[in-house]
N, C-alpha and C positions, 0 to 999 in steps of 0.2 A: 520264360521271362528273360533269361540270360541271352538266348538266341535273338530275341526281338531287340534287346538293348544293344547287342553287338552289331546287328544289322543297321540300327539307327546311327550308331557311332560311325560305322563304315560309310554310310550315305552322307553324313555331314562332312566327313573327310574328303570325299569325292567332290562334293559341291564347293568346298573351300579351296581345293587344290589349284584351280585355275587362277583365282585371285591372288593366292600366295605366289604362284609362279610368275604372274604378271606384275608383281610389285617392282617398281622401277628402282634402279640404283644410279643415282646422279653421277657418281664418280666414273662408273663404267660408261654411262651414257655420254659423258663429255668427250671421250675418245672417238665416239661415233659421229660427232658433230663437226669434225674438221672440214669435211667437204661442204657442209651446210653453211659454214661461216662466210663463204663468198657472197651469199645473198642475204643471209639473216644475221650476220655479225657473229663474232666469236662468243658473245654472251647472250645472243638472241635479240639484240637490239639492232635491227637493220638500219642502214643509213639513208635509205630512200623509200618513198611511199609505194614503189612498185612491188616491194616485198614486205610482208608483215613482220612486226615485232613478235617474237615468240616468248620472250622473257616474261615469266610470271603469269602466263595465260591460264594456267591450271592443268594439272597432270591428266585428269580424266578427259578434259576437252582435247588436249593435244594428242593423246593416244587415239581418240576416236577419229580425229581429222586425218592422222597418218594412216590409220587402218582403212579409212574410206578412200583415201587417195591411192593406196596400194591396191585395193580391190576394184577401183574404178567407180565407186559410188559418188566420188567427188572428182571432177576433172580439173586439174591444174597443169596446164601445158608445161610450165617450167619444171614441174616435179616428175614428169614422165620418166619412168624407169628408175628413179632415184631410190625408191623404197622396195624394189622388187626382191632384193636379197635379204631384206631385214626380217628377222623372226619377230614373233610377238614380244619376246623378251627384249630384243633390240629396241623396238618401238617404245616399250615401257621405260627403258633406261634413258632414251633420248628425251622422252616427255618429262621424266623426273629431273633431268639436268636443266632443261629450259625453264621448267616451273620453279626451280630453286634460284633462278637468276632475278635480279632486280630490274624491273621495267623502267626505262627512261622515258620521260614525257616528250611527246612530239611538240605539244603546245598548239593552241588554237590561234587562228588569225584574229586580229582585233577588228571585228566587224560587228558593231553593237546590234544592228538589226538582225543579222544572221545568228548571232549568239543567243539573242532573245528567243527567236523562233526555235532554234535547236534545243535550248533548255526547256521550253514549253513542251515540245514533243517528247523529249527524254523523260521528263518528270511527270507529265500529265497525259501524254498521248494526244489524240485528236478525236473527241467524242463524235463530232459531226461526220467523220469519215470512217469511224470504227477502228482507229489505230490505237493499239494498247501502249501504255507507258513502258519504257525500257527498264525502269528501276526495279520492277518486280523480279527480274531475272539477273540483271547485271549490276544491281545495287546502286544506291544514290551516288556513291563516290566512283562508280565505274569499275569496281574491283571484282565484279562477278560473284559467282557462287561455285567455288572449286569442287566441293563434294557432289553437287548436282550436275556438274559438267557444263555450267554456263561460264563462258570466258570473261576474263577481265578485259574491258575495252578501253578504259581510261588511258590516255597517252598514246594510243595507237595512231599511226599515220592516217590523217583524214582521207587521203587519196585511196588508201586501201579499204577503209571502212565504207566509203561511198561506193567503191567497186563491188564490194560484197553485198551491200544493200540492194544495189541494182540487179545483181545476179540472183538474189533470192526473189526479188520482184518479178524478174523474168521467169523464174521457176514457178511462180504462182500463176502466171498467165500463159506461158508457153513452155512446158516442161521439155519439149523436144529441141528447143533452141540450144545450140552449142554453148552459149554464154550462160545458160541457166544453172543455178545452184539449187539442189534439191536434196541435200543430205541431212536436213533437219528432220529426224524421224517422226516428230510429232507435228510437222508442218507449221510449227509456231512462227518461225521467221518468215516463211512465205505468207502466212496470214497477216503478220504485222506490216510487211512491206508492200503488200498487194495494193494498198490505197495511198502509198506515199508518192508524191510527185518529185521531180528532180530538184526543185528548190528546197523542199523539205529534207530530202536526202543530203544535199550539200550542207545545209544548216546543221542537221543532226550530226553529220560526220565531223564537222569543224568543232562543234561543241564538245563532243566526246573526246576529241584529241587533246583537249585541255583539262580533262577530268583527272583527278588524283585523290 
């Protein structure tokens, strides 16, 4: 009985060890983000839509994206080689730092027709084309679901959101296209974006950029 119990305790310790090791330290991570600040801003709030805001996106999501970029599962030309020397702990620390920062709102353009369409898709999807609502994963306020690894989208640059939606759509139709994004393990984003047209993507991206 004691042997079985000891074995069970040892197994639990082994299973928990990776998560304990990978727990991020924001203070340590901050020192690793100096080189990142040129594109993403010192606090993770990038100044231009060419680069995503990382502040407050969620630790689990950020860790996955950095791991995917490092492994090549997600291709980001601007990030080539940037994470090669980072250990799993480095990545966890950087993710913890950016997740602890406050995301600044990019703000939506005042286009009533576009905002109406964007809100409709975000909150209700499109039953006719089979597009699911975004609120289920990214929350009604755009703050995501950090424990589940769904990123906070509210306030993100609309230019960047639109680019990623198109990349997922490309991944749904032509996974071999260099512009395709296909690192959504459940294919959820590829499924959602497969039936979105450019007008809907632009409207959705603009609406999301104003969420908070």
